Backbone as CSV, one residue per row, in Angstrom:
resi,resn,N_x,N_y,N_z,CA_x,CA_y,CA_z,C_x,C_y,C_z
1,MET,-102.697,-58.739,69.219,-102.501,-58.101,67.931,-101.888,-56.722,68.173
2,THR,-100.889,-56.378,67.377,-100.264,-55.077,67.530,-101.178,-53.979,67.004
3,ARG,-100.899,-52.750,67.407,-101.690,-51.615,66.925,-101.600,-51.500,65.414
4,GLU,-100.382,-51.766,64.864,-100.196,-51.658,63.419,-101.047,-52.686,62.681
5,LYS,-101.039,-53.926,63.166,-101.839,-54.977,62.517,-103.323,-54.653,62.618
6,ASP,-103.739,-54.133,63.768,-105.132,-53.751,63.939,-105.502,-52.652,62.946
7,ALA,-104.619,-51.666,62.781,-104.885,-50.583,61.828,-104.973,-51.117,60.404
8,ILE,-104.080,-52.027,60.054,-104.109,-52.619,58.713,-105.417,-53.365,58.497
9,ASN,-105.822,-54.167,59.464,-107.076,-54.916,59.334,-108.271,-53.980,59.196
10,ARG,-108.281,-52.888,59.936,-109.381,-51.932,59.826,-109.403,-51.265,58.459
11,LEU,-108.196,-50.945,57.930,-108.141,-50.338,56.597,-108.613,-51.313,55.526
12,ILE,-108.251,-52.575,55.665,-108.707,-53.583,54.696,-110.226,-53.694,54.745
13,ASP,-110.790,-53.718,55.953,-112.250,-53.761,56.088,-112.890,-52.522,55.465
14,ALA,-112.274,-51.361,55.695,-112.810,-50.119,55.122,-112.737,-50.159,53.603
15,LYS,-111.661,-50.718,53.081,-111.495,-50.812,51.633,-112.608,-51.646,51.022
16,GLU,-113.032,-52.682,51.721,-114.076,-53.569,51.207,-115.473,-52.967,51.368
17,GLY,-115.668,-52.088,52.364,-117.016,-51.634,52.647,-117.336,-50.183,52.364
18,TYR,-116.333,-49.363,52.165,-116.587,-47.927,52.027,-115.946,-47.351,50.774
19,LYS,-116.165,-47.984,49.655,-115.562,-47.561,48.395,-115.888,-46.112,48.041
20,GLU,-117.089,-45.672,48.394,-117.472,-44.321,47.996,-116.739,-43.241,48.786
21,TYR,-116.159,-43.590,49.941,-115.478,-42.606,50.766,-113.959,-42.639,50.635
22,LEU,-113.410,-43.801,50.377,-111.965,-43.958,50.321,-111.550,-44.607,49.011
23,THR,-110.487,-44.106,48.408,-110.006,-44.736,47.184,-109.088,-45.902,47.540
24,ASP,-109.032,-46.892,46.672,-108.135,-48.025,46.887,-106.695,-47.556,47.030
25,GLU,-106.309,-46.589,46.204,-104.928,-46.104,46.245,-104.597,-45.488,47.604
26,ALA,-105.508,-44.692,48.147,-105.269,-44.059,49.445,-105.117,-45.111,50.540
27,ILE,-105.950,-46.106,50.508,-105.884,-47.162,51.520,-104.609,-47.971,51.360
28,ASP,-104.230,-48.293,50.116,-102.998,-49.043,49.881,-101.777,-48.266,50.362
29,ILE,-101.767,-46.953,50.160,-100.663,-46.116,50.636,-100.609,-46.148,52.160
30,ALA,-101.758,-46.060,52.806,-101.810,-46.096,54.267,-101.330,-47.439,54.802
31,ILE,-101.749,-48.530,54.183,-101.314,-49.855,54.614,-99.808,-49.993,54.459
32,GLU,-99.278,-49.557,53.337,-97.832,-49.645,53.105,-97.063,-48.820,54.139
33,ALA,-97.552,-47.632,54.453,-96.884,-46.784,55.440,-96.874,-47.445,56.816
34,ILE,-97.984,-48.035,57.196,-98.053,-48.713,58.493,-97.114,-49.905,58.520
35,GLU,-97.103,-50.672,57.430,-96.237,-51.856,57.383,-94.767,-51.484,57.485
36,GLN,-94.394,-50.301,57.055,-92.996,-49.906,57.055,-92.570,-49.210,58.342
37,THR,-93.424,-49.166,59.343,-93.088,-48.440,60.563,-92.488,-49.317,61.644
38,GLY,-92.397,-50.592,61.439,-91.885,-51.419,62.516,-91.202,-52.675,62.037
39,TRP,-90.678,-53.394,62.991,-89.981,-54.645,62.715,-90.984,-55.729,62.344
40,ILE,-90.619,-56.529,61.362,-91.455,-57.642,60.913,-90.716,-58.936,61.270
41,PRO,-91.259,-59.764,62.142,-90.582,-61.007,62.483,-90.430,-61.902,61.245
42,VAL,-89.281,-62.578,61.118,-89.078,-63.454,59.965,-90.040,-64.634,60.015
43,SER,-90.549,-64.953,61.197,-91.534,-66.028,61.302,-92.881,-65.610,60.710
44,GLU,-93.099,-64.290,60.601,-94.350,-63.772,60.062,-94.305,-63.662,58.537
45,ARG,-93.219,-63.068,58.019,-93.021,-62.999,56.573,-91.607,-62.554,56.273
46,LEU,-91.178,-62.818,55.047,-89.834,-62.474,54.603,-89.891,-61.318,53.604
47,PRO,-88.769,-60.609,53.441,-88.737,-59.528,52.449,-88.845,-60.078,51.031
48,GLU,-89.025,-59.175,50.078,-89.012,-59.571,48.674,-87.584,-59.925,48.270
49,LYS,-87.450,-60.757,47.256,-86.142,-61.196,46.777,-85.278,-60.003,46.389
50,GLU,-84.027,-60.031,46.821,-83.007,-59.008,46.550,-83.378,-57.638,47.103
51,MET,-84.149,-57.633,48.170,-84.543,-56.386,48.820,-83.489,-56.000,49.850
52,ASN,-83.088,-54.725,49.852,-82.217,-54.204,50.898,-83.085,-53.861,52.096
53,CYS,-82.618,-54.225,53.277,-83.422,-53.988,54.468,-82.528,-53.922,55.701
54,LEU,-83.117,-53.512,56.799,-82.461,-53.562,58.096,-82.916,-54.833,58.794
55,VAL,-81.991,-55.473,59.497,-82.349,-56.665,60.265,-81.807,-56.522,61.680
56,THR,-82.456,-57.209,62.586,-81.933,-57.310,63.940,-81.647,-58.783,64.199
57,ASP,-80.476,-59.049,64.764,-80.072,-60.439,64.982,-80.395,-60.886,66.401
58,SER,-80.001,-62.103,66.721,-80.328,-62.670,68.035,-79.613,-61.957,69.178
59,LEU,-78.577,-61.163,68.863,-77.871,-60.395,69.893,-78.414,-58.972,70.032
60,GLY,-79.432,-58.642,69.224,-80.021,-57.316,69.279,-79.299,-56.275,68.443
61,LYS,-78.331,-56.703,67.624,-77.599,-55.774,66.765,-78.369,-55.560,65.467
62,ILE,-78.208,-54.364,64.905,-78.895,-54.013,63.660,-77.883,-54.002,62.524
63,HIS,-78.268,-54.585,61.378,-77.402,-54.662,60.202,-78.200,-54.246,58.969
64,LYS,-77.513,-53.625,58.003,-78.121,-53.368,56.692,-77.668,-54.505,55.786
65,VAL,-78.629,-55.220,55.208,-78.326,-56.412,54.410,-79.218,-56.464,53.175
66,THR,-78.934,-57.452,52.339,-79.787,-57.759,51.197,-80.344,-59.156,51.407
67,PHE,-81.618,-59.320,51.108,-82.267,-60.620,51.258,-82.197,-61.377,49.945
68,TYR,-81.811,-62.648,50.012,-81.698,-63.509,48.833,-82.320,-64.872,49.113
69,TYR,-82.446,-65.639,48.057,-82.693,-67.070,48.182,-81.458,-67.782,47.656
70,ALA,-81.097,-68.890,48.266,-79.940,-69.665,47.825,-80.146,-70.130,46.390
71,LEU,-79.108,-70.653,45.791,-79.163,-71.061,44.390,-80.287,-72.042,44.098
72,ASP,-80.648,-72.842,45.089,-81.752,-73.788,44.872,-83.111,-73.072,44.846
73,GLY,-83.112,-71.777,45.204,-84.335,-70.983,45.160,-85.281,-71.208,46.313
74,ARG,-84.890,-72.043,47.256,-85.796,-72.358,48.362,-85.296,-71.862,49.711
75,GLU,-83.997,-71.854,49.909,-83.438,-71.504,51.218,-83.186,-69.996,51.309
76,PRO,-83.939,-69.286,52.146,-83.748,-67.839,52.253,-82.519,-67.505,53.100
77,TYR,-81.855,-66.390,52.766,-80.787,-65.919,53.631,-80.589,-64.413,53.483
78,PHE,-79.997,-63.828,54.522,-79.682,-62.403,54.563,-78.176,-62.284,54.433
79,SER,-77.706,-61.455,53.512,-76.276,-61.345,53.231,-75.487,-60.939,54.478
80,GLY,-74.548,-61.796,54.868,-73.618,-61.477,55.943,-74.195,-61.419,57.341
81,CYS,-75.369,-61.957,57.558,-75.962,-61.904,58.889,-76.680,-63.217,59.190
82,TYR,-76.416,-63.741,60.355,-77.025,-65.002,60.768,-77.957,-64.755,61.945
83,CYS,-78.827,-65.666,62.193,-79.768,-65.595,63.321,-80.618,-64.327,63.274
84,VAL,-81.141,-64.019,62.098,-81.998,-62.849,61.937,-83.344,-63.123,62.600
85,ARG,-83.767,-62.195,63.457,-85.041,-62.335,64.164,-86.157,-61.553,63.479
86,ALA,-85.804,-60.348,62.970,-86.817,-59.482,62.375,-86.144,-58.562,61.361
87,TRP,-86.962,-57.985,60.494,-86.444,-57.087,59.458,-87.415,-55.934,59.252
88,MET,-86.947,-54.886,58.571,-87.816,-53.785,58.171,-87.250,-53.187,56.890
89,PRO,-88.131,-52.677,56.028,-87.660,-52.042,54.800,-86.848,-50.792,55.119
90,LEU,-85.927,-50.457,54.220,-85.208,-49.200,54.360,-86.173,-48.053,54.065
91,PRO,-85.976,-46.930,54.707,-86.844,-45.789,54.391,-86.542,-45.278,52.987
92,ALA,-87.482,-44.539,52.425,-87.271,-43.926,51.123,-86.169,-42.869,51.251
93,PRO,-85.404,-42.646,50.181,-84.373,-41.608,50.241,-84.995,-40.223,50.463
94,TYR,-84.232,-39.355,51.047,-84.694,-37.989,51.290,-84.876,-37.277,49.961
95,GLU,-85.986,-36.582,49.834,-86.248,-35.755,48.675,-86.607,-34.368,49.163
96,PRO,-85.784,-33.352,48.830,-86.079,-32.002,49.309,-87.371,-31.470,48.715
97,GLN,-88.066,-30.663,49.487,-89.274,-30.000,49.014,-88.865,-28.855,48.104
98,GLU,-89.751,-28.424,47.244,-89.445,-27.321,46.321,-88.992,-26.077,47.074
99,SER,-89.568,-25.814,48.225,-89.238,-24.611,48.987,-87.828,-24.678,49.591
100,GLU,-87.223,-25.900,49.623,-85.887,-26.045,50.184,-84.797,-25.700,49.174
101,GLY,-85.165,-25.554,47.901,-84.254,-25.160,46.846,-83.306,-26.205,46.510
């Protein structure tokens, strides 16, 4: 098990057992942050429909693509990229802090 998966599992356990110490929202934010820190194998799960993401192909190259399902709604594919091994969400856009003007 990866460190990220272990952290997610521990947070889920904490969410179920320590309601008085941690809010659901805080735990959900932490889980989402951990999930977005690394590559997700396509064998493990696929992105949400029409999600823009980064993918790595069988040659180790990285591409920015959009994830779709074919017209039949069953066959998943990544726009313009074949042999996708893993994907990750795009980071959130940069937002300057108030002090940055």
